[in-house]
C-alpha positions as CSV (number, residue, x, y, z in Angstrom):
1,M,0.0,0.0,0.0
2,S,1.5,3.4,-1.0
3,A,1.9,6.4,1.2
4,T,-0.6,8.3,-1.0
5,T,-3.2,5.5,-0.4
6,I,-2.6,5.6,3.4
7,A,-2.9,9.4,3.3
8,G,-6.2,9.2,1.5
9,L,-7.6,6.6,3.9
10,L,-6.5,8.6,6.9
11,L,-8.1,11.8,5.5
12,I,-11.4,9.9,5.1
13,G,-11.3,8.0,8.3
14,L,-10.2,11.0,10.5
15,P,-13.3,13.2,10.1
16,V,-15.6,10.1,10.3
17,A,-14.0,9.1,13.6
18,F,-14.0,12.7,14.9
19,N,-17.6,13.4,14.1
20,A,-18.8,9.9,15.3
21,A,-17.1,10.5,18.7
22,F,-18.4,14.0,18.9
23,A,-22.0,12.9,18.1
24,L,-21.8,10.2,20.8
25,L,-20.5,12.7,23.4
26,A,-23.4,15.1,22.4
27,A,-25.9,12.3,22.9
28,R,-24.5,10.8,26.1
29,F,-23.0,13.8,27.8
30,D,-24.8,16.8,26.2
31,Y,-21.4,18.0,25.0
32,P,-20.5,20.9,24.5
33,D,-23.7,22.5,25.9
34,I,-23.1,20.9,29.3
35,L,-20.0,23.1,29.8
36,R,-22.3,26.1,30.4
37,R,-23.7,24.4,33.5
38,P,-22.3,24.5,37.0
39,T,-19.2,22.3,37.8
40,D,-21.2,20.1,40.1
41,D,-23.7,19.3,37.4
42,V,-20.9,18.6,34.8
43,L,-19.1,16.2,37.2
44,A,-22.3,14.5,38.3
45,A,-23.1,13.8,34.6
46,F,-19.5,12.6,34.1
47,R,-19.7,10.1,37.0
48,A,-23.1,8.9,35.7
49,G,-21.4,8.1,32.4
50,G,-19.1,5.6,34.0
51,T,-16.1,3.9,32.4
52,S,-17.6,3.9,28.9
53,L,-17.8,7.7,28.9
54,V,-14.1,8.0,30.0
55,L,-13.1,5.6,27.2
56,L,-15.2,7.7,24.7
57,W,-13.3,10.8,25.7
58,W,-10.0,8.9,25.4
59,A,-11.1,7.8,21.8
60,F,-12.1,11.4,21.0
61,A,-8.7,12.7,22.1
62,L,-7.0,10.1,20.0
63,T,-8.7,11.4,16.9
64,A,-6.7,14.6,17.3
65,V,-3.5,12.4,17.2
66,L,-4.6,10.9,13.9
67,L,-4.3,14.4,12.3
68,A,-0.5,14.3,12.7
69,P,0.3,11.4,10.4
70,A,-2.4,12.6,8.0
71,V,-0.7,15.9,7.8
72,V,2.8,14.4,7.1
73,L,1.5,11.9,4.5
74,L,-0.5,14.5,2.7
75,S,2.5,16.8,2.4
76,G,4.4,13.8,0.9
77,A,1.6,13.0,-1.5
78,I,1.6,16.6,-3.0
79,S,5.4,16.9,-2.9
80,D,5.4,18.7,-6.3
81,A,4.2,21.9,-4.6
82,D,6.6,24.5,-3.2
83,A,8.9,22.7,-0.7
84,T,9.1,25.6,1.8
85,L,5.3,25.9,1.8
86,L,4.9,22.2,2.5
87,D,7.5,22.3,5.3
88,V,5.6,25.1,7.0
89,A,2.2,23.4,6.4
90,T,3.5,20.2,7.9
91,T,4.9,21.9,11.0
92,V,1.7,23.9,11.6
93,G,-0.5,20.8,11.0
94,V,1.4,18.7,13.5
95,L,1.2,21.5,16.0
96,A,-2.6,21.7,15.4
97,A,-2.9,18.0,16.2
98,L,-0.7,18.4,19.3
99,V,-2.7,21.3,20.9
100,Q,-6.0,19.7,20.2
101,F,-4.9,16.5,21.9
102,I,-3.5,18.4,24.9
103,G,-6.8,20.2,25.1
104,L,-8.9,17.1,25.1
105,V,-6.7,14.7,27.1
106,R,-7.8,16.3,30.4
107,W,-11.2,14.5,30.1
108,P,-10.1,10.9,30.3
109,F,-7.4,11.5,33.0
110,L,-7.9,14.7,35.0
111,V,-11.7,15.0,35.1
112,P,-12.3,11.4,36.4
113,Y,-10.3,12.3,39.5
114,L,-12.1,15.6,40.0
115,A,-15.4,13.8,39.6
116,R,-14.5,11.3,42.3
117,A,-13.2,14.1,44.6
118,A,-16.4,16.0,44.3
119,A,-18.5,12.9,45.2
120,E,-16.7,12.1,48.4
121,S,-19.2,12.0,51.3
122,D,-16.7,13.6,53.7
123,A,-15.6,16.3,51.3
124,S,-15.5,19.7,53.0
125,P,-16.9,22.9,51.4
126,A,-13.3,24.1,50.9
127,R,-12.4,20.9,49.0
128,R,-15.5,21.1,46.8
129,E,-14.6,24.8,46.1
130,A,-11.1,23.7,45.2
131,V,-12.5,21.1,42.8
132,D,-14.6,23.8,41.2
133,V,-11.7,26.1,40.8
134,V,-9.4,23.4,39.3
135,F,-12.1,22.2,36.9
136,Q,-12.9,25.7,35.6
137,S,-9.3,26.7,35.4
138,F,-8.3,23.7,33.3
139,N,-11.4,24.2,31.2
140,R,-10.3,27.8,30.5
141,Y,-6.7,27.0,30.0
142,L,-6.6,23.6,28.3
143,G,-10.1,23.7,26.8
144,V,-10.5,27.3,25.6
145,A,-7.0,28.6,25.3
146,V,-5.0,25.6,24.1
147,G,-7.6,23.2,22.5
148,E,-10.0,25.7,21.0
149,H,-8.1,29.0,20.4
150,L,-4.8,27.5,19.3
151,G,-6.5,24.4,17.9
152,Y,-8.8,26.5,15.6
153,L,-6.0,28.9,14.7
154,L,-3.5,26.2,13.8
155,T,-6.0,24.0,12.0
156,G,-7.3,27.0,10.0
157,A,-3.7,28.0,9.1
158,W,-2.8,24.4,8.1
159,S,-6.0,24.2,5.9
160,I,-5.1,27.5,4.2
161,L,-1.5,26.4,3.5
162,V,-2.5,23.0,2.3
163,G,-5.2,24.6,0.1
164,I,-2.5,26.8,-1.5
165,A,-0.2,23.8,-1.9
166,I,-3.0,21.8,-3.7
167,L,-3.5,24.7,-6.1
168,Q,0.2,24.3,-7.0
169,S,0.1,20.5,-7.2
170,A,-0.7,18.3,-10.2
171,V,-1.5,15.3,-8.0
172,I,-5.2,16.2,-7.4
173,P,-7.4,18.8,-9.0
174,G,-6.5,22.3,-7.9
175,W,-10.0,23.5,-7.2
176,I,-10.1,21.1,-4.2
177,G,-7.7,23.5,-2.5
178,V,-10.1,26.4,-2.6
179,P,-12.6,25.1,0.0
180,G,-9.7,24.4,2.3
181,I,-8.5,28.0,2.0
182,V,-12.0,29.4,2.7
183,V,-12.8,27.0,5.6
184,G,-9.4,27.5,7.1
185,A,-9.9,31.3,7.1
186,V,-13.2,30.9,8.9
187,L,-11.6,28.6,11.5
188,A,-8.8,31.1,12.1
189,L,-11.3,33.9,12.5
190,C,-13.4,31.7,15.0
191,S,-10.2,31.2,17.1
192,L,-10.9,34.8,18.4
193,E,-14.1,33.5,20.1
194,F,-12.7,34.2,23.6
195,V,-10.1,36.8,22.8
196,G,-10.0,40.4,24.2
197,P,-13.5,41.9,24.8
198,F,-15.0,38.4,24.1
199,E,-13.1,36.7,26.9
200,P,-15.8,36.7,29.6
201,R,-18.7,35.3,27.6
202,G,-17.4,34.5,24.1
203,W,-18.1,35.9,20.7
204,K,-21.6,34.5,19.9
205,V,-21.2,34.7,16.1
206,A,-18.0,32.6,16.3
207,G,-19.6,30.1,18.7
208,A,-22.5,29.6,16.2
209,V,-20.3,29.3,13.1
210,V,-17.7,26.8,14.5
211,P,-19.9,23.7,14.3
212,F,-20.7,24.4,10.7
213,A,-17.1,25.2,9.9
214,Y,-15.9,21.9,11.3
215,I,-18.6,20.0,9.3
216,A,-17.4,21.8,6.1
217,W,-13.7,21.1,7.1
218,S,-14.6,17.4,7.6
219,V,-16.3,17.2,4.2
220,W,-13.2,18.9,2.6
221,L,-10.9,16.4,4.2
222,V,-12.9,13.5,2.9
223,G,-12.9,15.1,-0.5
224,V,-9.1,15.4,-0.4
225,G,-8.8,11.8,0.7
226,V,-11.0,10.6,-2.1
227,A,-9.0,12.6,-4.7
228,L,-5.8,11.0,-3.3
229,L,-7.2,7.5,-3.6
230,L,-8.3,8.1,-7.2
231,F,-4.8,9.4,-8.0
232,A,-3.3,6.2,-6.4
233,L,-5.4,3.9,-8.6
């Protein structure tokens, strides 16, 4: 099996796995809307989900890891594009995978501990308050700042760079790069959702656009993957 074929399969499988895990979390855990509720409610729902919910979060975090090899293999598949552009795109794409994984991995490892600590029958008010502060702090730091802000920004930047590289490449039709540039720009803009004056409550427009942008991004990845598989035939 060639590297181009593997790249195509990864680019098709990645968005399918990501969206399947996200849909299951939405159905089982009311994610992401549940994050707007008090910490006690979030942790109680997390405990109710049991081990299967923890494993689902672990699987969701691993979908971010899959982006890294997909990025590297895609750059190799369209190696007839500008070499410097591809080097930058590869670096940005791997960083996008890394920050999204770091943002998500708190759920299968940190949150279970906090959920248990909050449920202790002899937990003092001070301990419960500490759990609340830790949960909300990590949610803001790893979730909003690292996973979402840097994740959206770097994913958007990678999509723009790859879109430009596809326009330069003869491996797959150049027009396929255009949606990547457009969607990438939207994701980069949405990375400002909690920046500056939007920090306390978030930019509502960006919050409403992000789900649709990620659906469009997923469809674009599948399209790139299919184009690579057709080229490999």
